[in-house]
Biopython code that builds the backbone (N, CA, C, O; Angstrom):
import numpy as np
from Bio.PDB.StructureBuilder import StructureBuilder

atoms = [
    (1, "MET", "N", (1.856, 11.259, -16.150)),
    (1, "MET", "CA", (1.292, 11.681, -17.630)),
    (1, "MET", "C", (0.277, 12.684, -17.090)),
    (1, "MET", "O", (-0.456, 12.260, -16.197)),
    (2, "ILE", "N", (0.101, 14.075, -17.528)),
    (2, "ILE", "CA", (-1.136, 14.741, -16.858)),
    (2, "ILE", "C", (-2.407, 14.812, -17.765)),
    (2, "ILE", "O", (-3.542, 15.125, -17.408)),
    (3, "LEU", "N", (-1.958, 14.438, -19.074)),
    (3, "LEU", "CA", (-2.944, 14.086, -20.107)),
    (3, "LEU", "C", (-3.299, 12.652, -20.538)),
    (3, "LEU", "O", (-2.412, 11.806, -20.426)),
    (4, "PRO", "N", (-4.359, 12.331, -20.962)),
    (4, "PRO", "CA", (-4.336, 10.697, -21.590)),
    (4, "PRO", "C", (-3.802, 10.839, -22.620)),
    (4, "PRO", "O", (-3.789, 11.992, -23.050)),
    (5, "THR", "N", (-3.109, 9.709, -23.492)),
    (5, "THR", "CA", (-2.575, 9.523, -24.387)),
    (5, "THR", "C", (-3.384, 8.130, -24.987)),
    (5, "THR", "O", (-4.367, 7.536, -24.543)),
    (6, "LYS", "N", (-2.488, 7.864, -26.253)),
    (6, "LYS", "CA", (-2.593, 6.453, -26.922)),
    (6, "LYS", "C", (-2.357, 5.433, -26.127)),
    (6, "LYS", "O", (-2.835, 4.333, -26.406)),
    (7, "TYR", "N", (-1.601, 5.614, -25.030)),
    (7, "TYR", "CA", (-1.098, 4.516, -24.351)),
    (7, "TYR", "C", (-1.352, 4.691, -22.809)),
    (7, "TYR", "O", (-1.404, 3.664, -22.131)),
    (8, "ILE", "N", (-1.502, 5.820, -22.250)),
    (8, "ILE", "CA", (-2.301, 6.031, -21.311)),
    (8, "ILE", "C", (-3.615, 6.269, -20.698)),
    (8, "ILE", "O", (-3.850, 7.378, -20.219)),
    (9, "PRO", "N", (-4.491, 5.334, -20.669)),
    (9, "PRO", "CA", (-6.094, 5.807, -20.335)),
    (9, "PRO", "C", (-6.260, 6.912, -19.384)),
    (9, "PRO", "O", (-5.607, 7.194, -18.380)),
    (10, "ALA", "N", (-7.404, 7.545, -19.989)),
    (10, "ALA", "CA", (-7.939, 8.563, -19.207)),
    (10, "ALA", "C", (-7.912, 8.503, -17.192)),
    (10, "ALA", "O", (-7.570, 9.239, -16.267)),
    (11, "HIS", "N", (-8.492, 7.175, -17.384)),
    (11, "HIS", "CA", (-8.520, 7.048, -15.824)),
    (11, "HIS", "C", (-7.066, 6.931, -14.954)),
    (11, "HIS", "O", (-7.109, 6.908, -13.724)),
    (12, "ASP", "N", (-5.650, 6.853, -15.755)),
    (12, "ASP", "CA", (-4.758, 6.645, -15.089)),
    (12, "ASP", "C", (-3.865, 8.122, -15.376)),
    (12, "ASP", "O", (-2.764, 8.174, -14.828)),
    (13, "SER", "N", (-4.241, 9.162, -16.104)),
    (13, "SER", "CA", (-3.819, 10.204, -16.464)),
    (13, "SER", "C", (-4.211, 11.194, -14.858)),
    (13, "SER", "O", (-5.164, 10.981, -14.108)),
    (14, "VAL", "N", (-3.280, 12.123, -14.723)),
    (14, "VAL", "CA", (-3.647, 12.888, -13.703)),
    (14, "VAL", "C", (-4.996, 13.583, -13.713)),
    (14, "VAL", "O", (-5.808, 13.625, -12.789)),
    (15, "LEU", "N", (-5.101, 14.177, -15.045)),
    (15, "LEU", "CA", (-6.413, 14.710, -15.359)),
    (15, "LEU", "C", (-7.457, 13.682, -14.987)),
    (15, "LEU", "O", (-8.317, 14.003, -14.166)),
    (16, "GLY", "N", (-7.456, 12.528, -15.498)),
    (16, "GLY", "CA", (-8.637, 11.763, -14.996)),
    (16, "GLY", "C", (-8.620, 11.419, -13.815)),
    (16, "GLY", "O", (-9.562, 10.760, -13.375)),
    (17, "ARG", "N", (-7.489, 11.799, -12.962)),
    (17, "ARG", "CA", (-7.341, 10.907, -11.339)),
    (17, "ARG", "C", (-8.189, 12.137, -10.784)),
    (17, "ARG", "O", (-9.262, 11.967, -10.206)),
    (18, "ALA", "N", (-7.556, 13.533, -11.030)),
    (18, "ALA", "CA", (-8.162, 14.715, -10.537)),
    (18, "ALA", "C", (-10.100, 14.774, -10.767)),
    (18, "ALA", "O", (-11.007, 15.188, -10.045)),
    (19, "ALA", "N", (-10.060, 14.143, -12.112)),
    (19, "ALA", "CA", (-11.665, 14.276, -11.863)),
    (19, "ALA", "C", (-12.660, 13.335, -11.189)),
    (19, "ALA", "O", (-13.857, 13.440, -10.921)),
    (20, "ALA", "N", (-11.628, 12.255, -10.984)),
    (20, "ALA", "CA", (-12.437, 11.202, -10.133)),
    (20, "ALA", "C", (-12.152, 11.840, -8.661)),
    (20, "ALA", "O", (-12.124, 11.184, -7.620)),
    (21, "LEU", "N", (-11.981, 13.003, -8.754)),
    (21, "LEU", "CA", (-11.949, 13.433, -7.080)),
    (21, "LEU", "C", (-13.186, 14.469, -6.665)),
    (21, "LEU", "O", (-13.764, 14.749, -5.614)),
    (22, "LEU", "N", (-13.275, 14.865, -7.977)),
    (22, "LEU", "CA", (-14.728, 15.882, -7.917)),
    (22, "LEU", "C", (-15.832, 15.308, -7.251)),
    (22, "LEU", "O", (-16.336, 15.866, -6.276)),
    (23, "PRO", "N", (-16.267, 14.186, -7.723)),
    (23, "PRO", "CA", (-17.625, 13.557, -7.155)),
    (23, "PRO", "C", (-17.381, 13.422, -5.542)),
    (23, "PRO", "O", (-18.401, 13.303, -4.864)),
    (24, "LEU", "N", (-16.459, 13.428, -5.050)),
    (24, "LEU", "CA", (-16.047, 13.240, -3.520)),
    (24, "LEU", "C", (-15.783, 14.311, -2.688)),
    (24, "LEU", "O", (-15.178, 14.396, -1.619)),
    (25, "ARG", "N", (-16.572, 15.416, -3.654)),
    (25, "ARG", "CA", (-16.331, 16.481, -2.277)),
    (25, "ARG", "C", (-17.476, 16.297, -1.208)),
    (25, "ARG", "O", (-18.622, 15.925, -1.461)),
    (26, "HIS", "N", (-17.062, 16.561, -0.207)),
    (26, "HIS", "CA", (-18.170, 16.829, 0.694)),
    (26, "HIS", "C", (-17.786, 17.887, 1.779)),
    (26, "HIS", "O", (-16.722, 18.486, 1.627)),
    (27, "ASP", "N", (-18.408, 18.105, 2.634)),
    (27, "ASP", "CA", (-18.297, 19.320, 3.768)),
    (27, "ASP", "C", (-16.659, 19.611, 4.088)),
    (27, "ASP", "O", (-16.434, 19.779, 5.287)),
    (28, "ASN", "N", (-15.578, 19.690, 3.264)),
    (28, "ASN", "CA", (-14.734, 20.240, 3.795)),
    (28, "ASN", "C", (-13.675, 19.300, 3.932)),
    (28, "ASN", "O", (-12.867, 20.023, 4.516)),
    (29, "PRO", "N", (-13.122, 18.240, 3.815)),
    (29, "PRO", "CA", (-12.814, 17.145, 4.420)),
    (29, "PRO", "C", (-11.472, 17.456, 4.348)),
    (29, "PRO", "O", (-10.978, 18.350, 3.661)),
    (30, "THR", "N", (-10.760, 16.507, 5.257)),
    (30, "THR", "CA", (-8.994, 16.772, 5.240)),
    (30, "THR", "C", (-8.357, 15.773, 4.045)),
    (30, "THR", "O", (-8.822, 14.897, 3.317)),
    (31, "VAL", "N", (-7.361, 16.238, 4.196)),
    (31, "VAL", "CA", (-6.717, 15.481, 2.873)),
    (31, "VAL", "C", (-6.657, 14.199, 3.003)),
    (31, "VAL", "O", (-6.728, 13.512, 1.984)),
    (32, "SER", "N", (-6.467, 13.391, 4.692)),
    (32, "SER", "CA", (-6.601, 12.026, 4.931)),
    (32, "SER", "C", (-7.892, 11.620, 4.312)),
    (32, "SER", "O", (-8.073, 10.836, 3.380)),
    (33, "GLU", "N", (-8.879, 12.398, 5.106)),
    (33, "GLU", "CA", (-10.380, 12.086, 4.847)),
    (33, "GLU", "C", (-10.504, 11.884, 3.219)),
    (33, "GLU", "O", (-11.268, 10.954, 2.960)),
    (34, "LEU", "N", (-10.071, 12.376, 2.317)),
    (34, "LEU", "CA", (-10.265, 12.425, 0.830)),
    (34, "LEU", "C", (-9.737, 10.989, 0.400)),
    (34, "LEU", "O", (-10.212, 10.025, -0.200)),
    (35, "TRP", "N", (-8.612, 11.288, 0.952)),
    (35, "TRP", "CA", (-7.535, 9.851, 0.556)),
    (35, "TRP", "C", (-7.931, 8.469, 0.487)),
    (35, "TRP", "O", (-7.894, 7.522, -0.299)),
    (36, "SER", "N", (-8.497, 8.887, 2.151)),
    (36, "SER", "CA", (-9.433, 7.240, 2.197)),
    (36, "SER", "C", (-10.575, 7.275, 1.373)),
    (36, "SER", "O", (-10.656, 6.253, 0.691)),
    (37, "SER", "N", (-11.442, 8.043, 1.197)),
    (37, "SER", "CA", (-12.695, 8.460, 0.013)),
    (37, "SER", "C", (-12.161, 7.755, -1.121)),
    (37, "SER", "O", (-12.409, 6.669, -1.645)),
    (38, "TYR", "N", (-11.487, 8.536, -1.308)),
    (38, "TYR", "CA", (-10.890, 7.823, -2.891)),
    (38, "TYR", "C", (-10.080, 6.619, -3.083)),
    (38, "TYR", "O", (-9.839, 6.106, -4.175)),
    (39, "ARG", "N", (-9.658, 6.187, -1.885)),
    (39, "ARG", "CA", (-8.817, 4.620, -2.109)),
    (39, "ARG", "C", (-9.917, 4.009, -2.229)),
    (39, "ARG", "O", (-9.847, 3.377, -3.283)),
    (40, "GLU", "N", (-11.167, 3.796, -1.604)),
    (40, "GLU", "CA", (-12.354, 3.069, -1.533)),
    (40, "GLU", "C", (-12.642, 2.612, -3.043)),
    (40, "GLU", "O", (-13.012, 1.507, -3.440)),
    (41, "GLY", "N", (-12.406, 3.606, -3.662)),
    (41, "GLY", "CA", (-12.960, 3.407, -5.607)),
    (41, "GLY", "C", (-11.757, 2.827, -6.102)),
    (41, "GLY", "O", (-11.859, 1.792, -6.760)),
    (42, "HIS", "N", (-10.540, 3.364, -5.877)),
    (42, "HIS", "CA", (-9.438, 3.062, -6.579)),
    (42, "HIS", "C", (-8.300, 2.410, -5.835)),
    (42, "HIS", "O", (-7.268, 2.990, -5.496)),
    (43, "PRO", "N", (-8.526, 1.428, -5.666)),
    (43, "PRO", "CA", (-7.687, 0.665, -4.586)),
    (43, "PRO", "C", (-6.099, 0.330, -5.264)),
    (43, "PRO", "O", (-5.158, -0.116, -4.607)),
    (44, "ASP", "N", (-6.062, 0.684, -6.828)),
    (44, "ASP", "CA", (-4.524, 0.433, -7.308)),
    (44, "ASP", "C", (-4.019, 1.859, -7.224)),
    (44, "ASP", "O", (-2.829, 2.020, -7.494)),
    (45, "ALA", "N", (-4.815, 3.024, -6.857)),
    (45, "ALA", "CA", (-4.077, 4.240, -6.602)),
    (45, "ALA", "C", (-3.256, 4.297, -5.900)),
    (45, "ALA", "O", (-3.358, 3.605, -4.886)),
    (46, "SER", "N", (-2.189, 5.035, -6.056)),
    (46, "SER", "CA", (-0.812, 5.068, -5.236)),
    (46, "SER", "C", (-1.036, 6.687, -4.582)),
    (46, "SER", "O", (-1.890, 7.298, -5.224)),
    (47, "PHE", "N", (-0.474, 7.433, -3.510)),
    (47, "PHE", "CA", (-0.944, 7.956, -2.802)),
    (47, "PHE", "C", (0.009, 9.357, -3.358)),
    (47, "PHE", "O", (-0.392, 10.514, -3.225)),
    (48, "ASP", "N", (1.207, 9.017, -3.938)),
    (48, "ASP", "CA", (1.826, 9.869, -4.875)),
    (48, "ASP", "C", (0.660, 10.568, -6.320)),
    (48, "ASP", "O", (0.595, 11.719, -6.752)),
    (49, "THR", "N", (-0.093, 9.358, -6.726)),
    (49, "THR", "CA", (-1.003, 10.108, -7.966)),
    (49, "THR", "C", (-2.316, 10.749, -7.400)),
    (49, "THR", "O", (-3.106, 11.510, -7.958)),
    (50, "PHE", "N", (-2.325, 10.205, -6.077)),
    (50, "PHE", "CA", (-3.781, 10.987, -5.445)),
    (50, "PHE", "C", (-3.240, 12.508, -5.384)),
    (50, "PHE", "O", (-3.910, 13.441, -5.828)),
    (51, "ILE", "N", (-1.758, 12.702, -4.695)),
    (51, "ILE", "CA", (-1.159, 14.300, -4.510)),
    (51, "ILE", "C", (-0.888, 15.034, -6.046)),
    (51, "ILE", "O", (-0.862, 16.264, -6.008)),
    (52, "ASP", "N", (-0.770, 14.664, -6.825)),
    (52, "ASP", "CA", (-0.477, 14.809, -7.919)),
    (52, "ASP", "C", (-1.750, 15.537, -8.545)),
    (52, "ASP", "O", (-1.710, 16.591, -9.179)),
    (53, "ALA", "N", (-3.067, 14.664, -8.209)),
    (53, "ALA", "CA", (-4.223, 15.186, -8.896)),
    (53, "ALA", "C", (-4.806, 15.955, -7.937)),
    (53, "ALA", "O", (-5.864, 16.408, -8.376)),
    (54, "LEU", "N", (-4.581, 16.308, -6.805)),
    (54, "LEU", "CA", (-4.867, 17.348, -5.843)),
    (54, "LEU", "C", (-3.972, 17.939, -5.954)),
    (54, "LEU", "O", (-4.571, 18.946, -5.577)),
    (55, "THR", "N", (-2.608, 18.443, -6.208)),
    (55, "THR", "CA", (-2.139, 19.868, -6.890)),
    (55, "THR", "C", (-2.757, 20.118, -7.778)),
    (55, "THR", "O", (-3.186, 21.268, -7.688)),
    (56, "LEU", "N", (-3.189, 19.394, -9.049)),
    (56, "LEU", "CA", (-3.560, 19.745, -10.562)),
    (56, "LEU", "C", (-4.927, 21.034, -10.108)),
    (56, "LEU", "O", (-5.067, 22.163, -10.578)),
    (57, "LEU", "N", (-5.678, 20.400, -9.163)),
    (57, "LEU", "CA", (-6.901, 21.152, -8.683)),
    (57, "LEU", "C", (-7.116, 22.118, -7.699)),
    (57, "LEU", "O", (-8.141, 22.745, -7.435)),
    (58, "PHE", "N", (-5.723, 22.159, -7.063)),
    (58, "PHE", "CA", (-5.244, 23.466, -6.479)),
    (58, "PHE", "C", (-4.779, 24.151, -7.163)),
    (58, "PHE", "O", (-5.286, 25.271, -7.098)),
    (59, "MET", "N", (-3.836, 24.037, -8.003)),
    (59, "MET", "CA", (-3.088, 24.921, -9.893)),
    (59, "MET", "C", (-4.211, 25.666, -9.885)),
    (59, "MET", "O", (-4.249, 26.868, -9.621)),
    (60, "ILE", "N", (-5.154, 24.959, -10.178)),
    (60, "ILE", "CA", (-6.690, 25.433, -11.259)),
    (60, "ILE", "C", (-7.486, 26.286, -10.538)),
    (60, "ILE", "O", (-8.346, 26.924, -11.144)),
    (61, "GLY", "N", (-7.292, 26.473, -8.789)),
    (61, "GLY", "CA", (-8.257, 27.378, -8.324)),
    (61, "GLY", "C", (-9.379, 26.325, -7.735)),
    (61, "GLY", "O", (-10.219, 27.035, -7.181)),
    (62, "LEU", "N", (-9.726, 25.070, -7.623)),
    (62, "LEU", "CA", (-10.365, 24.474, -7.588)),
    (62, "LEU", "C", (-10.847, 23.952, -6.132)),
    (62, "LEU", "O", (-11.948, 23.771, -5.613)),
    (63, "VAL", "N", (-9.537, 23.801, -5.729)),
    (63, "VAL", "CA", (-9.424, 23.305, -3.963)),
    (63, "VAL", "C", (-8.685, 24.821, -3.512)),
    (63, "VAL", "O", (-8.467, 25.739, -4.303)),
    (64, "THR", "N", (-8.436, 24.825, -2.370)),
    (64, "THR", "CA", (-7.734, 25.657, -1.525)),
    (64, "THR", "C", (-7.673, 24.705, -0.028)),
    (64, "THR", "O", (-8.358, 23.720, 0.249)),
    (65, "ILE", "N", (-6.709, 25.314, 0.724)),
    (65, "ILE", "CA", (-6.371, 24.382, 2.248)),
    (65, "ILE", "C", (-6.359, 25.494, 2.766)),
    (65, "ILE", "O", (-5.791, 26.511, 2.367)),
    (66, "ASP", "N", (-7.237, 25.274, 4.034)),
    (66, "ASP", "CA", (-7.154, 26.216, 5.236)),
    (66, "ASP", "C", (-7.554, 26.066, 6.398)),
    (66, "ASP", "O", (-8.635, 26.335, 6.922)),
    (67, "ARG", "N", (-6.453, 25.536, 6.861)),
    (67, "ARG", "CA", (-6.352, 25.242, 8.395)),
    (67, "ARG", "C", (-6.264, 23.723, 8.506)),
    (67, "ARG", "O", (-6.575, 23.114, 9.529)),
    (68, "GLY", "N", (-5.895, 23.250, 7.580)),
    (68, "GLY", "CA", (-6.135, 21.531, 7.042)),
    (68, "GLY", "C", (-6.996, 21.246, 6.610)),
    (68, "GLY", "O", (-6.848, 20.039, 6.418)),
    (69, "LEU", "N", (-8.198, 21.611, 6.168)),
    (69, "LEU", "CA", (-9.267, 21.528, 5.928)),
    (69, "LEU", "C", (-9.415, 21.898, 4.541)),
    (69, "LEU", "O", (-8.988, 22.987, 4.157)),
    (70, "LEU", "N", (-10.056, 20.984, 3.650)),
    (70, "LEU", "CA", (-10.056, 21.460, 1.828)),
    (70, "LEU", "C", (-10.981, 21.852, 1.685)),
    (70, "LEU", "O", (-11.977, 21.221, 2.041)),
    (71, "ARG", "N", (-11.082, 23.290, 0.994)),
    (71, "ARG", "CA", (-12.376, 24.301, 0.716)),
    (71, "ARG", "C", (-12.167, 23.983, -0.765)),
    (71, "ARG", "O", (-11.093, 23.977, -1.366)),
    (72, "TRP", "N", (-13.466, 23.702, -1.277)),
    (72, "TRP", "CA", (-13.934, 23.451, -2.562)),
    (72, "TRP", "C", (-14.704, 24.754, -3.141)),
    (72, "TRP", "O", (-15.780, 25.219, -2.762)),
    (73, "GLU", "N", (-13.792, 25.235, -4.228)),
    (73, "GLU", "CA", (-14.431, 26.098, -5.157)),
    (73, "GLU", "C", (-15.507, 25.895, -6.098)),
    (73, "GLU", "O", (-15.604, 24.745, -6.526)),
    (74, "ALA", "N", (-16.201, 26.606, -6.450)),
    (74, "ALA", "CA", (-17.371, 26.648, -7.534)),
    (74, "ALA", "C", (-17.822, 24.991, -7.110)),
    (74, "ALA", "O", (-18.761, 24.440, -7.686)),
]
sb = StructureBuilder()
sb.init_structure("model")
sb.init_model(0)
sb.init_chain("A")
sb.init_seg("    ")
for serial, (resi, resn, name, xyz) in enumerate(atoms, 1):
    if name == "N":
        sb.init_residue(resn, " ", resi, " ")
    sb.init_atom(name, np.array(xyz, "f"), 0.0, 1.0, " ", f" {name:<3s}", serial, name[0])
structure = sb.get_structure()
C-alpha cells in the first residue's frame, strides 16, 4: 500500500519506507549500497518494498540514476 491506512502503519507503507531512505542520502551510492544501508536499520524489509520506495522517489523526481549511481535532487 502506498499510503498508510487504519490497518497499515506509516512505516510499512511505501511512502513511509521512501521517507526512511531520505536520511541515507550520501555521496551518490549505488542501489546495492543504499540497500545495505537501509537493511541495517530495517532488517524486516524485503528488497521488493525497498525498490517500491526507491521507485516512488524516482517518480516524484527526488532521485535519478546516472551510470549506476543514484543522484539525489534537492
